[in-house]
Backbone as JSON Lines, residues from 0, in Angstrom:
{"i":0,"aa":"M","n":[107.88,85.62,145.79],"ca":[108.45,86.42,144.76],"c":[107.3,86.95,143.84]}
{"i":1,"aa":"H","n":[107.23,88.26,143.67],"ca":[106.21,88.79,142.77],"c":[106.76,89.12,141.41]}
{"i":2,"aa":"F","n":[106.1,88.73,140.4],"ca":[106.57,89.02,139.07],"c":[106.07,90.48,138.66]}
{"i":3,"aa":"I","n":[104.99,90.84,139.27],"ca":[104.45,92.21,138.98],"c":[104.43,92.94,140.28]}
{"i":4,"aa":"S","n":[104.91,94.23,140.27],"ca":[104.97,95.0,141.49],"c":[103.5,95.33,141.89]}
{"i":5,"aa":"L","n":[103.37,95.61,143.18],"ca":[102.03,95.97,143.7],"c":[101.51,97.23,143.15]}
{"i":6,"aa":"N","n":[102.44,98.2,142.88],"ca":[102.05,99.46,142.26],"c":[101.45,99.23,140.83]}
{"i":7,"aa":"S","n":[102.06,98.32,140.05],"ca":[101.55,97.97,138.77],"c":[100.2,97.3,138.82]}
{"i":8,"aa":"L","n":[100.05,96.43,139.86],"ca":[98.77,95.75,140.04],"c":[97.63,96.73,140.39]}
{"i":9,"aa":"S","n":[97.98,97.74,141.19],"ca":[96.92,98.72,141.54],"c":[96.48,99.5,140.34]}
{"i":10,"aa":"R","n":[97.51,99.83,139.47],"ca":[97.14,100.55,138.25],"c":[96.32,99.65,137.35]}
{"i":11,"aa":"L","n":[96.7,98.37,137.23],"ca":[95.9,97.42,136.37],"c":[94.52,97.32,136.9]}
{"i":12,"aa":"F","n":[94.32,97.21,138.18],"ca":[92.92,97.1,138.69],"c":[92.14,98.44,138.46]}
{"i":13,"aa":"A","n":[92.79,99.6,138.54],"ca":[92.09,100.84,138.28],"c":[91.68,100.89,136.84]}
{"i":14,"aa":"V","n":[92.56,100.47,135.87],"ca":[92.2,100.48,134.47],"c":[91.06,99.5,134.22]}
{"i":15,"aa":"M","n":[91.11,98.33,134.89],"ca":[90.03,97.36,134.7],"c":[88.69,97.88,135.18]}
{"i":16,"aa":"E","n":[88.65,98.59,136.31],"ca":[87.44,99.17,136.82],"c":[86.84,100.17,135.84]}
{"i":17,"aa":"V","n":[87.69,101.04,135.34],"ca":[87.16,102.07,134.37],"c":[86.68,101.36,133.14]}
{"i":18,"aa":"T","n":[87.39,100.36,132.66],"ca":[86.93,99.65,131.43],"c":[85.66,98.89,131.6]}
{"i":19,"aa":"V","n":[85.5,98.29,132.78],"ca":[84.23,97.6,133.1],"c":[83.08,98.58,133.19]}
{"i":20,"aa":"F","n":[83.28,99.76,133.8],"ca":[82.25,100.76,133.91],"c":[81.8,101.24,132.52]}
{"i":21,"aa":"E","n":[82.87,101.51,131.63],"ca":[82.54,101.97,130.31],"c":[81.84,100.94,129.49]}
{"i":22,"aa":"M","n":[82.14,99.69,129.69],"ca":[81.49,98.59,128.98],"c":[80.03,98.47,129.42]}
{"i":23,"aa":"M","n":[79.78,98.67,130.74],"ca":[78.4,98.62,131.25],"c":[77.56,99.78,130.6]}
{"i":24,"aa":"V","n":[78.15,100.91,130.49],"ca":[77.41,102.04,129.83],"c":[77.16,101.7,128.36]}
{"i":25,"aa":"F","n":[78.15,101.11,127.72],"ca":[78.02,100.75,126.29],"c":[76.97,99.65,126.05]}
{"i":26,"aa":"F","n":[76.98,98.64,127.03],"ca":[75.98,97.6,126.91],"c":[74.56,98.1,127.16]}
{"i":27,"aa":"A","n":[74.34,99.15,127.84],"ca":[73.01,99.64,128.22],"c":[72.23,100.04,126.95]}
{"i":28,"aa":"V","n":[72.88,100.47,125.92],"ca":[72.18,100.98,124.72],"c":[72.08,99.8,123.6]}
{"i":29,"aa":"L","n":[72.61,98.66,123.83],"ca":[72.57,97.61,122.76],"c":[71.31,96.83,122.93]}
{"i":30,"aa":"D","n":[70.97,96.2,121.81],"ca":[69.82,95.27,121.75],"c":[70.11,94.04,122.57]}
{"i":31,"aa":"P","n":[69.19,93.42,123.26],"ca":[69.42,92.26,124.09],"c":[70.06,91.1,123.29]}
{"i":32,"aa":"L","n":[69.68,90.94,122.04],"ca":[70.25,89.84,121.28],"c":[71.77,90.06,121.06]}
{"i":33,"aa":"I","n":[72.2,91.34,120.8],"ca":[73.6,91.63,120.64],"c":[74.34,91.45,121.96]}
{"i":34,"aa":"K","n":[73.7,91.87,123.06],"ca":[74.32,91.71,124.36],"c":[74.56,90.27,124.64]}
{"i":35,"aa":"G","n":[73.61,89.4,124.31],"ca":[73.75,87.91,124.54],"c":[74.88,87.32,123.68]}
{"i":36,"aa":"F","n":[74.94,87.79,122.44],"ca":[76.01,87.3,121.6],"c":[77.44,87.7,122.1]}
{"i":37,"aa":"I","n":[77.59,88.97,122.56],"ca":[78.86,89.37,123.06],"c":[79.23,88.61,124.34]}
{"i":38,"aa":"Q","n":[78.25,88.4,125.16],"ca":[78.47,87.65,126.43],"c":[78.9,86.19,126.17]}
{"i":39,"aa":"V","n":[78.27,85.59,125.21],"ca":[78.61,84.2,124.82],"c":[80.08,84.2,124.18]}
{"i":40,"aa":"A","n":[80.34,85.13,123.34],"ca":[81.64,85.19,122.69],"c":[82.74,85.45,123.72]}
{"i":41,"aa":"L","n":[82.49,86.28,124.72],"ca":[83.45,86.56,125.79],"c":[83.79,85.28,126.58]}
{"i":42,"aa":"V","n":[82.88,84.37,126.68],"ca":[83.08,83.15,127.45],"c":[83.68,82.04,126.57]}
{"i":43,"aa":"I","n":[83.15,81.85,125.32],"ca":[83.61,80.79,124.54],"c":[84.97,81.12,123.83]}
{"i":44,"aa":"G","n":[85.28,82.33,123.57],"ca":[86.54,82.66,122.93],"c":[87.74,82.24,123.78]}
{"i":45,"aa":"P","n":[87.91,82.7,124.96],"ca":[89.04,82.37,125.78],"c":[89.07,80.82,126.06]}
{"i":46,"aa":"L","n":[87.87,80.24,126.31],"ca":[87.81,78.77,126.52],"c":[88.32,77.98,125.38]}
{"i":47,"aa":"S","n":[88.03,78.46,124.12],"ca":[88.49,77.72,122.92],"c":[90.0,77.89,122.81]}
{"i":48,"aa":"L","n":[90.53,79.05,123.07],"ca":[92.0,79.19,123.0],"c":[92.72,78.33,124.01]}
{"i":49,"aa":"V","n":[92.19,78.25,125.23],"ca":[92.79,77.32,126.19],"c":[92.67,75.89,125.72]}
{"i":50,"aa":"G","n":[91.56,75.48,125.17],"ca":[91.41,74.16,124.61],"c":[92.37,73.83,123.58]}
{"i":51,"aa":"V","n":[92.61,74.78,122.62],"ca":[93.63,74.54,121.56],"c":[94.99,74.39,122.18]}
{"i":52,"aa":"I","n":[95.36,75.2,123.14],"ca":[96.7,75.13,123.75],"c":[96.89,73.84,124.5]}
{"i":53,"aa":"L","n":[95.83,73.38,125.17],"ca":[95.94,72.08,125.92],"c":[95.99,70.92,124.88]}
{"i":54,"aa":"L","n":[95.26,71.03,123.83],"ca":[95.42,69.97,122.79],"c":[96.76,69.92,122.18]}
{"i":55,"aa":"L","n":[97.35,71.1,121.89],"ca":[98.71,71.14,121.3],"c":[99.74,70.6,122.28]}
{"i":56,"aa":"R","n":[99.57,70.88,123.59],"ca":[100.5,70.25,124.6],"c":[100.37,68.82,124.71]}
{"i":57,"aa":"K","n":[99.17,68.29,124.53],"ca":[98.99,66.83,124.58],"c":[99.66,66.18,123.39]}
{"i":58,"aa":"I","n":[99.44,66.77,122.23],"ca":[100.1,66.27,121.04],"c":[101.64,66.34,121.19]}
{"i":59,"aa":"E","n":[102.14,67.43,121.74],"ca":[103.55,67.6,121.97],"c":[104.07,66.54,122.9]}
{"i":60,"aa":"K","n":[103.31,66.19,123.91],"ca":[103.79,65.17,124.84],"c":[103.83,63.81,124.18]}
{"i":61,"aa":"D","n":[102.83,63.46,123.33],"ca":[102.75,62.22,122.69],"c":[103.74,62.11,121.44]}
{"i":62,"aa":"H","n":[103.82,63.21,120.68],"ca":[104.69,63.29,119.5],"c":[105.45,64.6,119.49]}
{"i":63,"aa":"P","n":[106.56,64.69,120.21],"ca":[107.28,65.94,120.35],"c":[107.85,66.49,119.05]}
{"i":64,"aa":"E","n":[108.01,65.64,118.05],"ca":[108.57,66.12,116.8],"c":[107.47,66.84,115.93]}
{"i":65,"aa":"R","n":[106.22,66.69,116.28],"ca":[105.18,67.32,115.51],"c":[104.91,68.77,115.88]}
{"i":66,"aa":"I","n":[105.24,69.21,117.07],"ca":[104.95,70.5,117.56],"c":[106.22,71.23,117.91]}
{"i":67,"aa":"R","n":[106.37,72.46,117.35],"ca":[107.52,73.24,117.67],"c":[107.0,74.63,118.28]}
{"i":68,"aa":"W","n":[107.28,74.88,119.56],"ca":[106.91,76.11,120.14],"c":[107.97,77.18,119.9]}
{"i":69,"aa":"K","n":[107.63,78.32,119.35],"ca":[108.59,79.41,119.11],"c":[108.29,80.58,119.83]}
């Protein structure tokens, strides 16, 4: 069972390709220090969000009255 139709996935991939190409052109003119910062932020940002969610789920499992998901 697919939650997203194949037509929607193909559109999503096309948009992602265009976005990646535009980002590569944008990165070409930036200072290497700024490029490095953006690359580190792109990795650490989502990882920290996942870490917070996992921490909240652990707290919810141990103390369900402390966490309320809405």
